[in-house]
One Martini backbone bead per residue (centre of mass of N, CA, C, O) as a GRO file, in nm:
protein
  256
    1UNK     BB    1  13.044  10.609   7.550
    2UNK     BB    2  13.139  10.423   7.830
    3UNK     BB    3  13.022  10.146   8.073
    4UNK     BB    4  13.190   9.900   8.207
    5UNK     BB    5  13.017   9.774   8.426
    6UNK     BB    6  12.745   9.741   8.246
    7UNK     BB    7  12.869   9.604   7.996
    8UNK     BB    8  12.960   9.355   8.183
    9UNK     BB    9  12.665   9.308   8.345
   10UNK     BB   10  12.446   9.230   8.142
   11UNK     BB   11  12.457   8.918   8.143
   12UNK     BB   12  12.386   8.917   8.481
   13UNK     BB   13  12.142   9.093   8.570
   14UNK     BB   14  11.899   8.866   8.545
   15UNK     BB   15  12.038   8.704   8.777
   16UNK     BB   16  12.050   8.924   9.015
   17UNK     BB   17  11.748   8.966   8.949
   18UNK     BB   18  11.419   8.924   9.079
   19UNK     BB   19  11.172   9.016   8.881
   20UNK     BB   20  10.898   8.902   8.981
   21UNK     BB   21  10.925   9.013   9.269
   22UNK     BB   22  10.986   9.306   9.216
   23UNK     BB   23  10.736   9.384   9.035
   24UNK     BB   24  10.517   9.290   9.241
   25UNK     BB   25  10.596   9.530   9.436
   26UNK     BB   26  10.623   9.793   9.242
   27UNK     BB   27  10.366   9.825   9.045
   28UNK     BB   28  10.142   9.939   9.223
   29UNK     BB   29  10.265  10.221   9.260
   30UNK     BB   30  10.253  10.306   8.960
   31UNK     BB   31   9.963  10.261   8.896
   32UNK     BB   32   9.852  10.457   9.101
   33UNK     BB   33  10.012  10.711   9.006
   34UNK     BB   34   9.928  10.709   8.701
   35UNK     BB   35   9.623  10.727   8.748
   36UNK     BB   36   9.614  10.996   8.904
   37UNK     BB   37   9.796  11.141   8.645
   38UNK     BB   38   9.727  11.040   8.359
   39UNK     BB   39   9.926  10.821   8.257
   40UNK     BB   40  10.069  10.692   7.923
   41UNK     BB   41  10.363  10.810   7.886
   42UNK     BB   42  10.683  10.627   7.920
   43UNK     BB   43  11.012  10.683   8.050
   44UNK     BB   44  11.296  10.473   8.090
   45UNK     BB   45  11.567  10.563   8.265
   46UNK     BB   46  11.801  10.360   8.303
   47UNK     BB   47  11.693  10.050   8.210
   48UNK     BB   48  11.868   9.837   8.139
   49UNK     BB   49  11.691   9.527   8.073
   50UNK     BB   50  11.372   9.657   8.060
   51UNK     BB   51  11.147   9.555   8.277
   52UNK     BB   52  10.987   9.811   8.339
   53UNK     BB   53  10.890   9.877   8.056
   54UNK     BB   54  10.751   9.614   8.004
   55UNK     BB   55  10.548   9.635   8.240
   56UNK     BB   56  10.410   9.891   8.143
   57UNK     BB   57  10.311   9.773   7.873
   58UNK     BB   58  10.142   9.538   8.019
   59UNK     BB   59   9.962   9.779   8.155
   60UNK     BB   60   9.913   9.987   7.888
   61UNK     BB   61  10.153  10.150   7.833
   62UNK     BB   62  10.359  10.385   7.672
   63UNK     BB   63  10.680  10.254   7.615
   64UNK     BB   64  11.016  10.371   7.698
   65UNK     BB   65  11.370  10.312   7.650
   66UNK     BB   66  11.690  10.399   7.826
   67UNK     BB   67  12.053  10.367   7.769
   68UNK     BB   68  12.409  10.397   7.765
   69UNK     BB   69  12.443  10.100   7.737
   70UNK     BB   70  12.479   9.886   7.481
   71UNK     BB   71  12.447   9.611   7.625
   72UNK     BB   72  12.177   9.681   7.766
   73UNK     BB   73  12.016   9.740   7.505
   74UNK     BB   74  12.034   9.465   7.385
   75UNK     BB   75  11.905   9.315   7.621
   76UNK     BB   76  11.633   9.478   7.617
   77UNK     BB   77  11.556   9.399   7.332
   78UNK     BB   78  11.546   9.088   7.389
   79UNK     BB   79  11.320   9.118   7.615
   80UNK     BB   80  11.103   9.248   7.436
   81UNK     BB   81  11.083   9.015   7.228
   82UNK     BB   82  11.010   8.801   7.429
   83UNK     BB   83  10.744   8.958   7.542
   84UNK     BB   84  10.585   9.098   7.304
   85UNK     BB   85  10.644   9.417   7.300
   86UNK     BB   86  10.614   9.777   7.255
   87UNK     BB   87  10.961   9.880   7.306
   88UNK     BB   88  11.157  10.120   7.271
   89UNK     BB   89  11.527  10.117   7.242
   90UNK     BB   90  11.780  10.349   7.359
   91UNK     BB   91  12.082  10.522   7.328
   92UNK     BB   92  12.079  10.699   7.629
   93UNK     BB   93  12.146  10.971   7.838
   94UNK     BB   94  12.195  11.197   8.019
   95UNK     BB   95  12.077  11.499   7.846
   96UNK     BB   96  11.936  11.348   7.569
   97UNK     BB   97  11.620  11.365   7.545
   98UNK     BB   98  11.470  11.627   7.421
   99UNK     BB   99  11.648  11.623   7.144
  100UNK     BB  100  11.602  11.281   7.061
  101UNK     BB  101  11.311  11.236   7.147
  102UNK     BB  102  10.947  11.171   7.135
  103UNK     BB  103  10.821  11.387   7.283
  104UNK     BB  104  10.618  11.418   7.534
  105UNK     BB  105  10.601  11.296   7.846
  106UNK     BB  106  10.418  11.200   8.135
  107UNK     BB  107  10.678  11.015   8.216
  108UNK     BB  108  10.979  10.970   8.425
  109UNK     BB  109  11.206  10.711   8.501
  110UNK     BB  110  11.464  10.676   8.774
  111UNK     BB  111  11.608  10.380   8.871
  112UNK     BB  112  11.830  10.190   9.067
  113UNK     BB  113  12.039  10.410   9.153
  114UNK     BB  114  12.113  10.618   8.896
  115UNK     BB  115  12.160  10.919   8.967
  116UNK     BB  116  12.453  10.883   9.129
  117UNK     BB  117  12.613  10.894   8.849
  118UNK     BB  118  12.592  11.185   8.921
  119UNK     BB  119  12.885  11.379   9.052
  120UNK     BB  120  12.765  11.667   8.988
  121UNK     BB  121  12.588  11.947   8.997
  122UNK     BB  122  12.579  12.001   8.689
  123UNK     BB  123  12.482  11.721   8.600
  124UNK     BB  124  12.231  11.720   8.763
  125UNK     BB  125  12.100  11.973   8.655
  126UNK     BB  126  12.092  11.896   8.354
  127UNK     BB  127  11.922  11.639   8.380
  128UNK     BB  128  11.672  11.765   8.508
  129UNK     BB  129  11.610  11.965   8.279
  130UNK     BB  130  11.577  11.754   8.067
  131UNK     BB  131  11.345  11.604   8.190
  132UNK     BB  132  11.150  11.841   8.200
  133UNK     BB  133  11.159  11.890   7.880
  134UNK     BB  134  11.044  11.573   7.826
  135UNK     BB  135  10.783  11.673   7.961
  136UNK     BB  136  10.494  11.764   8.039
  137UNK     BB  137  10.280  11.963   8.162
  138UNK     BB  138  10.235  11.781   8.470
  139UNK     BB  139  10.455  11.593   8.467
  140UNK     BB  140  10.671  11.321   8.565
  141UNK     BB  141  10.919  11.242   8.818
  142UNK     BB  142  11.082  10.926   8.900
  143UNK     BB  143  11.284  10.853   9.188
  144UNK     BB  144  11.518  10.582   9.277
  145UNK     BB  145  11.694  10.541   9.572
  146UNK     BB  146  11.890  10.499   9.792
  147UNK     BB  147  11.942  10.569  10.126
  148UNK     BB  148  12.203  10.784  10.157
  149UNK     BB  149  12.172  10.906  10.436
  150UNK     BB  150  12.212  10.633  10.574
  151UNK     BB  151  12.476  10.532  10.454
  152UNK     BB  152  12.637  10.776  10.583
  153UNK     BB  153  12.555  10.762  10.882
  154UNK     BB  154  12.630  10.428  10.888
  155UNK     BB  155  12.831  10.314  10.699
  156UNK     BB  156  12.703  10.138  10.450
  157UNK     BB  157  12.885   9.923  10.250
  158UNK     BB  158  12.700   9.661  10.258
  159UNK     BB  159  12.535   9.424  10.080
  160UNK     BB  160  12.342   9.182   9.992
  161UNK     BB  161  12.364   8.888   9.866
  162UNK     BB  162  12.330   8.721   9.545
  163UNK     BB  163  12.159   8.431   9.421
  164UNK     BB  164  12.221   8.196   9.143
  165UNK     BB  165  12.051   7.909   8.977
  166UNK     BB  166  12.138   7.647   8.733
  167UNK     BB  167  12.141   7.372   8.837
  168UNK     BB  168  12.505   7.337   8.864
  169UNK     BB  169  12.492   7.657   8.835
  170UNK     BB  170  12.664   7.939   8.987
  171UNK     BB  171  12.587   8.260   9.149
  172UNK     BB  172  12.763   8.550   9.301
  173UNK     BB  173  12.667   8.866   9.443
  174UNK     BB  174  12.864   9.151   9.542
  175UNK     BB  175  12.820   9.465   9.732
  176UNK     BB  176  13.026   9.771   9.756
  177UNK     BB  177  13.173  10.044   9.936
  178UNK     BB  178  13.378  10.314   9.883
  179UNK     BB  179  13.458  10.578  10.114
  180UNK     BB  180  13.452  10.955  10.056
  181UNK     BB  181  13.227  11.049  10.185
  182UNK     BB  182  13.014  11.111   9.906
  183UNK     BB  183  13.223  10.943   9.776
  184UNK     BB  184  13.175  10.664   9.559
  185UNK     BB  185  13.272  10.318   9.525
  186UNK     BB  186  13.131  10.079   9.314
  187UNK     BB  187  13.119   9.728   9.385
  188UNK     BB  188  13.122   9.420   9.177
  189UNK     BB  189  13.097   9.086   9.266
  190UNK     BB  190  13.167   8.780   9.063
  191UNK     BB  191  13.065   8.456   9.115
  192UNK     BB  192  13.156   8.139   8.944
  193UNK     BB  193  13.006   7.798   8.906
  194UNK     BB  194  13.055   7.541   8.685
  195UNK     BB  195  12.962   7.239   8.754
  196UNK     BB  196  13.142   7.221   9.025
  197UNK     BB  197  13.371   7.390   8.990
  198UNK     BB  198  13.565   7.638   9.003
  199UNK     BB  199  13.588   7.934   9.103
  200UNK     BB  200  13.519   8.262   8.975
  201UNK     BB  201  13.641   8.603   8.941
  202UNK     BB  202  13.482   8.941   8.934
  203UNK     BB  203  13.555   9.298   8.909
  204UNK     BB  204  13.362   9.609   8.933
  205UNK     BB  205  13.363   9.974   8.872
  206UNK     BB  206  13.208  10.270   9.008
  207UNK     BB  207  13.096  10.610   9.035
  208UNK     BB  208  12.950  10.788   9.303
  209UNK     BB  209  12.693  11.009   9.452
  210UNK     BB  210  12.554  11.093   9.773
  211UNK     BB  211  12.260  11.202   9.743
  212UNK     BB  212  12.066  11.390   9.936
  213UNK     BB  213  11.757  11.484   9.972
  214UNK     BB  214  11.821  11.802  10.008
  215UNK     BB  215  12.006  11.824   9.752
  216UNK     BB  216  11.754  11.779   9.538
  217UNK     BB  217  11.558  12.026   9.566
  218UNK     BB  218  11.688  12.263   9.416
  219UNK     BB  219  11.737  12.139   9.124
  220UNK     BB  220  11.432  12.074   9.086
  221UNK     BB  221  11.331  12.361   9.104
  222UNK     BB  222  11.523  12.486   8.883
  223UNK     BB  223  11.383  12.273   8.666
  224UNK     BB  224  11.051  12.292   8.728
  225UNK     BB  225  11.024  12.098   8.988
  226UNK     BB  226  10.773  11.952   9.203
  227UNK     BB  227  10.741  11.816   9.501
  228UNK     BB  228  10.476  11.541   9.573
  229UNK     BB  229  10.679  11.295   9.674
  230UNK     BB  230  10.799  11.116   9.981
  231UNK     BB  231  10.955  10.796  10.007
  232UNK     BB  232  11.070  10.476  10.166
  233UNK     BB  233  10.907  10.321   9.943
  234UNK     BB  234  10.672  10.129   9.751
  235UNK     BB  235  10.460  10.150   9.982
  236UNK     BB  236  10.436  10.477  10.063
  237UNK     BB  237  10.591  10.575  10.290
  238UNK     BB  238  10.751  10.770  10.487
  239UNK     BB  239  11.033  10.933  10.502
  240UNK     BB  240  11.342  10.816  10.660
  241UNK     BB  241  11.653  10.890  10.710
  242UNK     BB  242  11.742  10.624  10.911
  243UNK     BB  243  11.525  10.385  10.799
  244UNK     BB  244  11.504  10.379  10.519
  245UNK     BB  245  11.584  10.218  10.221
  246UNK     BB  246  11.450  10.445  10.045
  247UNK     BB  247  11.417  10.689   9.775
  248UNK     BB  248  11.091  10.816   9.672
  249UNK     BB  249  11.064  11.056   9.410
  250UNK     BB  250  10.803  11.302   9.329
  251UNK     BB  251  10.776  11.504   9.039
  252UNK     BB  252  10.637  11.818   8.896
  253UNK     BB  253  10.560  11.996   8.640
  254UNK     BB  254  10.486  12.283   8.541
  255UNK     BB  255  10.186  12.407   8.381
  256UNK     BB  256  10.360  12.679   8.262
   0.00000   0.00000   0.00000
């Protein structure tokens, strides 16, 4: 199975994200959460270029990473080698974890608005059951999405552009949705200007479903996962349907 947007985007993803700033903001949340729940083994699902898993390893956790995109997996492995940490990186997608990886894990993270790539109730339910099966009793699943309740309510199609520059070479990344109810087409536009030359443009798309917070509760419960935390960002504040930027959801597998 191929994932064209992410296969094409792997080369640019580490230009698009300011990883030092992002991880400095996010990692205290995970450190506090993992220490409270005695997490030691972590699987980062839909890992992209691997930086969360690398950061987990650098904090002393036993980290594993998985992504469906072969190009992202290769980029993640290169980043792991450069960071000189022990993080196995596998090509695995939703629903493939329990049967093919060496769990159980203490926690699974699914970050960066990855869960909305599951666009049917059946696919969502199967993925959550698989996550639950891949963690130990009492283990955690941590999901971070955009606040899609707010996106739908306000019809927020456009996200802020991101700019990256190295010397006289420049990249601009723009993201926006085409919206048909909760069915979204996610578009990424990449503008590139090498050395002051003419700009070139490339656009890639993929389909998402705007799962709202309440829509996630039933399939989580049916998968044997109990919601123990709902936050509006990695700052840990309460989730607000119309104001929060993100939905950070923490669920725990039943201990029995």
